[in-house]
ChimeraX commands (.cxc) that place a marker at each C-alpha (Angstrom):
marker #1 position 26.65,14.45,64.70 radius 0.5
marker #1 position 27.25,11.26,62.73 radius 0.5
marker #1 position 24.26,9.02,62.09 radius 0.5
marker #1 position 24.38,5.23,61.96 radius 0.5
marker #1 position 22.25,2.29,60.99 radius 0.5
marker #1 position 23.54,-0.57,63.13 radius 0.5
marker #1 position 23.00,-4.10,61.87 radius 0.5
marker #1 position 22.20,-6.41,64.77 radius 0.5
marker #1 position 25.31,-8.49,64.11 radius 0.5
marker #1 position 27.48,-5.61,65.38 radius 0.5
marker #1 position 25.91,-5.78,68.84 radius 0.5
marker #1 position 25.93,-9.60,68.81 radius 0.5
marker #1 position 29.68,-9.55,68.06 radius 0.5
marker #1 position 30.21,-6.95,70.81 radius 0.5
marker #1 position 28.56,-9.48,73.15 radius 0.5
marker #1 position 31.13,-12.09,72.08 radius 0.5
marker #1 position 28.29,-14.28,70.77 radius 0.5
marker #1 position 29.61,-14.75,67.25 radius 0.5
marker #1 position 32.16,-17.57,67.06 radius 0.5
marker #1 position 33.63,-16.41,63.74 radius 0.5
marker #1 position 34.54,-13.00,65.20 radius 0.5
marker #1 position 38.06,-12.74,66.57 radius 0.5
marker #1 position 39.24,-10.39,69.32 radius 0.5
marker #1 position 40.03,-7.51,66.92 radius 0.5
marker #1 position 36.54,-7.75,65.44 radius 0.5
marker #1 position 34.92,-7.76,68.90 radius 0.5
marker #1 position 36.98,-4.73,69.93 radius 0.5
marker #1 position 36.07,-2.84,66.73 radius 0.5
marker #1 position 32.37,-3.47,67.40 radius 0.5
marker #1 position 32.59,-2.42,71.06 radius 0.5
marker #1 position 34.52,0.73,70.13 radius 0.5
marker #1 position 32.01,1.66,67.42 radius 0.5
marker #1 position 29.03,1.19,69.71 radius 0.5
marker #1 position 30.74,3.21,72.46 radius 0.5
marker #1 position 31.39,6.00,69.95 radius 0.5
marker #1 position 27.71,6.07,68.97 radius 0.5
marker #1 position 26.59,6.17,72.61 radius 0.5
marker #1 position 29.00,9.06,73.32 radius 0.5
marker #1 position 28.36,11.23,70.29 radius 0.5
marker #1 position 26.35,9.55,67.57 radius 0.5
marker #1 position 22.80,9.07,66.42 radius 0.5
marker #1 position 21.11,5.74,65.73 radius 0.5
marker #1 position 18.49,5.42,63.02 radius 0.5
marker #1 position 15.47,3.20,63.58 radius 0.5
marker #1 position 12.37,2.44,61.53 radius 0.5
marker #1 position 8.87,3.68,62.31 radius 0.5
marker #1 position 7.35,0.23,62.92 radius 0.5
marker #1 position 10.06,-0.89,65.36 radius 0.5
marker #1 position 11.30,-3.69,63.10 radius 0.5
marker #1 position 14.92,-2.94,64.00 radius 0.5
marker #1 position 14.14,-2.73,67.71 radius 0.5
marker #1 position 12.25,-6.02,67.48 radius 0.5
marker #1 position 15.25,-7.69,65.86 radius 0.5
marker #1 position 17.52,-6.26,68.55 radius 0.5
marker #1 position 15.13,-7.60,71.21 radius 0.5
marker #1 position 15.23,-11.11,69.68 radius 0.5
marker #1 position 19.04,-11.16,69.76 radius 0.5
marker #1 position 20.05,-8.96,72.70 radius 0.5
marker #1 position 19.14,-8.47,76.34 radius 0.5
marker #1 position 17.15,-5.41,77.31 radius 0.5
marker #1 position 18.61,-5.69,80.81 radius 0.5
marker #1 position 21.83,-4.26,79.38 radius 0.5
marker #1 position 23.87,-7.26,80.49 radius 0.5
marker #1 position 26.07,-9.20,80.22 radius 0.5
marker #1 position 27.74,-7.80,77.10 radius 0.5
marker #1 position 28.35,-4.39,75.57 radius 0.5
marker #1 position 25.93,-5.15,72.75 radius 0.5
marker #1 position 23.24,-5.59,75.40 radius 0.5
marker #1 position 24.24,-2.28,77.01 radius 0.5
marker #1 position 23.97,-0.61,73.60 radius 0.5
marker #1 position 20.49,-2.07,73.08 radius 0.5
marker #1 position 19.38,-0.84,76.51 radius 0.5
marker #1 position 20.70,2.64,75.66 radius 0.5
marker #1 position 18.87,2.64,72.31 radius 0.5
marker #1 position 15.65,1.44,73.97 radius 0.5
marker #1 position 15.82,4.14,76.66 radius 0.5
marker #1 position 16.68,6.86,74.13 radius 0.5
marker #1 position 14.50,5.91,71.16 radius 0.5
marker #1 position 12.32,9.01,71.63 radius 0.5
marker #1 position 15.29,11.33,72.16 radius 0.5
marker #1 position 15.78,13.06,68.81 radius 0.5
marker #1 position 19.34,14.02,69.77 radius 0.5
marker #1 position 20.42,10.36,69.87 radius 0.5
marker #1 position 17.83,8.45,67.83 radius 0.5
marker #1 position 15.89,9.20,64.69 radius 0.5
marker #1 position 12.87,7.29,63.52 radius 0.5
marker #1 position 12.65,6.92,59.75 radius 0.5
marker #1 position 9.45,6.01,57.92 radius 0.5
marker #1 position 9.83,3.09,55.51 radius 0.5
marker #1 position 7.11,1.57,53.35 radius 0.5
marker #1 position 6.61,-2.19,52.92 radius 0.5
marker #1 position 6.58,-3.21,49.27 radius 0.5
marker #1 position 4.53,-6.34,49.95 radius 0.5
marker #1 position 2.97,-8.33,52.77 radius 0.5
marker #1 position 6.20,-10.16,53.64 radius 0.5
marker #1 position 7.38,-7.32,55.87 radius 0.5
marker #1 position 10.88,-7.83,54.51 radius 0.5
marker #1 position 10.90,-5.72,51.37 radius 0.5
marker #1 position 10.52,-1.96,51.19 radius 0.5
marker #1 position 9.86,0.74,48.63 radius 0.5
marker #1 position 13.06,2.45,49.76 radius 0.5
marker #1 position 15.17,-0.65,49.03 radius 0.5
marker #1 position 16.82,-0.16,45.62 radius 0.5
marker #1 position 14.77,-1.62,42.80 radius 0.5
marker #1 position 17.73,-3.38,41.24 radius 0.5
marker #1 position 17.50,-6.99,39.99 radius 0.5
marker #1 position 21.16,-7.46,40.92 radius 0.5
marker #1 position 20.14,-7.05,44.59 radius 0.5
marker #1 position 17.38,-9.67,44.45 radius 0.5
marker #1 position 19.42,-12.14,46.50 radius 0.5
marker #1 position 20.36,-9.63,49.21 radius 0.5
marker #1 position 19.20,-10.98,52.59 radius 0.5
marker #1 position 15.57,-9.97,52.99 radius 0.5
marker #1 position 15.91,-9.65,56.76 radius 0.5
marker #1 position 18.60,-6.98,56.27 radius 0.5
marker #1 position 16.56,-4.90,53.82 radius 0.5
marker #1 position 15.03,-2.85,56.63 radius 0.5
marker #1 position 18.50,-1.51,57.45 radius 0.5
marker #1 position 19.07,-0.53,53.82 radius 0.5
marker #1 position 15.61,1.05,53.57 radius 0.5
marker #1 position 16.21,3.15,56.69 radius 0.5
marker #1 position 19.60,4.31,55.41 radius 0.5
marker #1 position 18.15,5.23,52.01 radius 0.5
marker #1 position 15.10,7.01,53.46 radius 0.5
marker #1 position 17.04,9.03,56.01 radius 0.5
marker #1 position 18.12,12.59,55.35 radius 0.5
marker #1 position 21.15,12.09,57.63 radius 0.5
marker #1 position 23.41,10.33,55.10 radius 0.5
marker #1 position 24.09,7.60,57.67 radius 0.5
marker #1 position 26.79,5.00,57.74 radius 0.5
marker #1 position 25.61,1.40,57.94 radius 0.5
marker #1 position 27.73,-0.64,60.35 radius 0.5
marker #1 position 28.30,-4.33,59.68 radius 0.5
marker #1 position 30.52,-6.83,61.45 radius 0.5
marker #1 position 30.21,-10.39,60.17 radius 0.5
marker #1 position 27.19,-10.61,57.84 radius 0.5
marker #1 position 28.57,-11.77,54.51 radius 0.5
marker #1 position 25.68,-10.45,52.40 radius 0.5
marker #1 position 26.72,-6.86,53.09 radius 0.5
marker #1 position 30.22,-7.65,51.82 radius 0.5
marker #1 position 29.02,-9.57,48.77 radius 0.5
marker #1 position 26.69,-6.75,47.70 radius 0.5
marker #1 position 28.79,-3.80,48.90 radius 0.5
marker #1 position 29.59,-2.38,45.46 radius 0.5
marker #1 position 25.95,-2.46,44.36 radius 0.5
marker #1 position 24.73,-0.98,47.63 radius 0.5
marker #1 position 27.36,1.76,47.49 radius 0.5
marker #1 position 26.37,2.49,43.88 radius 0.5
marker #1 position 22.87,3.14,45.25 radius 0.5
marker #1 position 24.27,5.69,47.71 radius 0.5
marker #1 position 24.82,3.62,50.84 radius 0.5
marker #1 position 27.85,4.22,53.01 radius 0.5
marker #1 position 28.89,0.98,54.69 radius 0.5
marker #1 position 31.62,0.46,57.26 radius 0.5
marker #1 position 32.88,-3.08,57.65 radius 0.5
marker #1 position 34.14,-3.31,61.21 radius 0.5
marker #1 position 35.54,-6.79,60.59 radius 0.5
marker #1 position 36.47,-6.67,56.91 radius 0.5
marker #1 position 39.16,-9.28,57.50 radius 0.5
marker #1 position 36.30,-11.76,57.85 radius 0.5
marker #1 position 35.65,-11.45,54.13 radius 0.5
marker #1 position 38.78,-10.35,52.31 radius 0.5
marker #1 position 41.35,-12.60,53.91 radius 0.5
marker #1 position 43.17,-9.85,55.87 radius 0.5
marker link #1:1,2 radius 0.2
marker link #1:2,3 radius 0.2
marker link #1:3,4 radius 0.2
marker link #1:4,5 radius 0.2
marker link #1:5,6 radius 0.2
marker link #1:6,7 radius 0.2
marker link #1:7,8 radius 0.2
marker link #1:8,9 radius 0.2
marker link #1:9,10 radius 0.2
marker link #1:10,11 radius 0.2
marker link #1:11,12 radius 0.2
marker link #1:12,13 radius 0.2
marker link #1:13,14 radius 0.2
marker link #1:14,15 radius 0.2
marker link #1:15,16 radius 0.2
marker link #1:16,17 radius 0.2
marker link #1:17,18 radius 0.2
marker link #1:18,19 radius 0.2
marker link #1:19,20 radius 0.2
marker link #1:20,21 radius 0.2
marker link #1:21,22 radius 0.2
marker link #1:22,23 radius 0.2
marker link #1:23,24 radius 0.2
marker link #1:24,25 radius 0.2
marker link #1:25,26 radius 0.2
marker link #1:26,27 radius 0.2
marker link #1:27,28 radius 0.2
marker link #1:28,29 radius 0.2
marker link #1:29,30 radius 0.2
marker link #1:30,31 radius 0.2
marker link #1:31,32 radius 0.2
marker link #1:32,33 radius 0.2
marker link #1:33,34 radius 0.2
marker link #1:34,35 radius 0.2
marker link #1:35,36 radius 0.2
marker link #1:36,37 radius 0.2
marker link #1:37,38 radius 0.2
marker link #1:38,39 radius 0.2
marker link #1:39,40 radius 0.2
marker link #1:40,41 radius 0.2
marker link #1:41,42 radius 0.2
marker link #1:42,43 radius 0.2
marker link #1:43,44 radius 0.2
marker link #1:44,45 radius 0.2
marker link #1:45,46 radius 0.2
marker link #1:46,47 radius 0.2
marker link #1:47,48 radius 0.2
marker link #1:48,49 radius 0.2
marker link #1:49,50 radius 0.2
marker link #1:50,51 radius 0.2
marker link #1:51,52 radius 0.2
marker link #1:52,53 radius 0.2
marker link #1:53,54 radius 0.2
marker link #1:54,55 radius 0.2
marker link #1:55,56 radius 0.2
marker link #1:56,57 radius 0.2
marker link #1:57,58 radius 0.2
marker link #1:58,59 radius 0.2
marker link #1:59,60 radius 0.2
marker link #1:60,61 radius 0.2
marker link #1:61,62 radius 0.2
marker link #1:62,63 radius 0.2
marker link #1:63,64 radius 0.2
marker link #1:64,65 radius 0.2
marker link #1:65,66 radius 0.2
marker link #1:66,67 radius 0.2
marker link #1:67,68 radius 0.2
marker link #1:68,69 radius 0.2
marker link #1:69,70 radius 0.2
marker link #1:70,71 radius 0.2
marker link #1:71,72 radius 0.2
marker link #1:72,73 radius 0.2
marker link #1:73,74 radius 0.2
marker link #1:74,75 radius 0.2
marker link #1:75,76 radius 0.2
marker link #1:76,77 radius 0.2
marker link #1:77,78 radius 0.2
marker link #1:78,79 radius 0.2
marker link #1:79,80 radius 0.2
marker link #1:80,81 radius 0.2
marker link #1:81,82 radius 0.2
marker link #1:82,83 radius 0.2
marker link #1:83,84 radius 0.2
marker link #1:84,85 radius 0.2
marker link #1:85,86 radius 0.2
marker link #1:86,87 radius 0.2
marker link #1:87,88 radius 0.2
marker link #1:88,89 radius 0.2
marker link #1:89,90 radius 0.2
marker link #1:90,91 radius 0.2
marker link #1:91,92 radius 0.2
marker link #1:92,93 radius 0.2
marker link #1:93,94 radius 0.2
marker link #1:94,95 radius 0.2
marker link #1:95,96 radius 0.2
marker link #1:96,97 radius 0.2
marker link #1:97,98 radius 0.2
marker link #1:98,99 radius 0.2
marker link #1:99,100 radius 0.2
marker link #1:100,101 radius 0.2
marker link #1:101,102 radius 0.2
marker link #1:102,103 radius 0.2
marker link #1:103,104 radius 0.2
marker link #1:104,105 radius 0.2
marker link #1:105,106 radius 0.2
marker link #1:106,107 radius 0.2
marker link #1:107,108 radius 0.2
marker link #1:108,109 radius 0.2
marker link #1:109,110 radius 0.2
marker link #1:110,111 radius 0.2
marker link #1:111,112 radius 0.2
marker link #1:112,113 radius 0.2
marker link #1:113,114 radius 0.2
marker link #1:114,115 radius 0.2
marker link #1:115,116 radius 0.2
marker link #1:116,117 radius 0.2
marker link #1:117,118 radius 0.2
marker link #1:118,119 radius 0.2
marker link #1:119,120 radius 0.2
marker link #1:120,121 radius 0.2
marker link #1:121,122 radius 0.2
marker link #1:122,123 radius 0.2
marker link #1:123,124 radius 0.2
marker link #1:124,125 radius 0.2
marker link #1:125,126 radius 0.2
marker link #1:126,127 radius 0.2
marker link #1:127,128 radius 0.2
marker link #1:128,129 radius 0.2
marker link #1:129,130 radius 0.2
marker link #1:130,131 radius 0.2
marker link #1:131,132 radius 0.2
marker link #1:132,133 radius 0.2
marker link #1:133,134 radius 0.2
marker link #1:134,135 radius 0.2
marker link #1:135,136 radius 0.2
marker link #1:136,137 radius 0.2
marker link #1:137,138 radius 0.2
marker link #1:138,139 radius 0.2
marker link #1:139,140 radius 0.2
marker link #1:140,141 radius 0.2
marker link #1:141,142 radius 0.2
marker link #1:142,143 radius 0.2
marker link #1:143,144 radius 0.2
marker link #1:144,145 radius 0.2
marker link #1:145,146 radius 0.2
marker link #1:146,147 radius 0.2
marker link #1:147,148 radius 0.2
marker link #1:148,149 radius 0.2
marker link #1:149,150 radius 0.2
marker link #1:150,151 radius 0.2
marker link #1:151,152 radius 0.2
marker link #1:152,153 radius 0.2
marker link #1:153,154 radius 0.2
marker link #1:154,155 radius 0.2
marker link #1:155,156 radius 0.2
marker link #1:156,157 radius 0.2
marker link #1:157,158 radius 0.2
marker link #1:158,159 radius 0.2
marker link #1:159,160 radius 0.2
marker link #1:160,161 radius 0.2
marker link #1:161,162 radius 0.2
marker link #1:162,163 radius 0.2
marker link #1:163,164 radius 0.2
view
């Protein structure tokens, strides 16, 4: 079973709530989330930071968009080890936005601190997960460095960044 760390922007795009995301991008996000629900595993952190971010940006009712439905599915299945895995990550400081598992690389110092939890979970997991991103530019800008540190990133809307 494939494991995934899903940046919140994927579900937001699936909800059609991201104006920069075109129809192909929305469809790629919906298809990826559907694939995870059918036969994937979502990775979350032990202090519910990812779930909290989902809750701030998505509806737990599961409506009206597919991103909301995905969040409801994750919420209901968070304790089901067949579909969700909780990964322990360790805060590096009191900010709650930097983690021991995040690569200690000065070249990554400007990587979005709010996205570091996703990186930390991917690094700490034994599942060799794929990180899914839709429209967050920081993932694209730092992709080579993150991949050099062992992350596998799928850009569902790479045309957003490379002019395709």
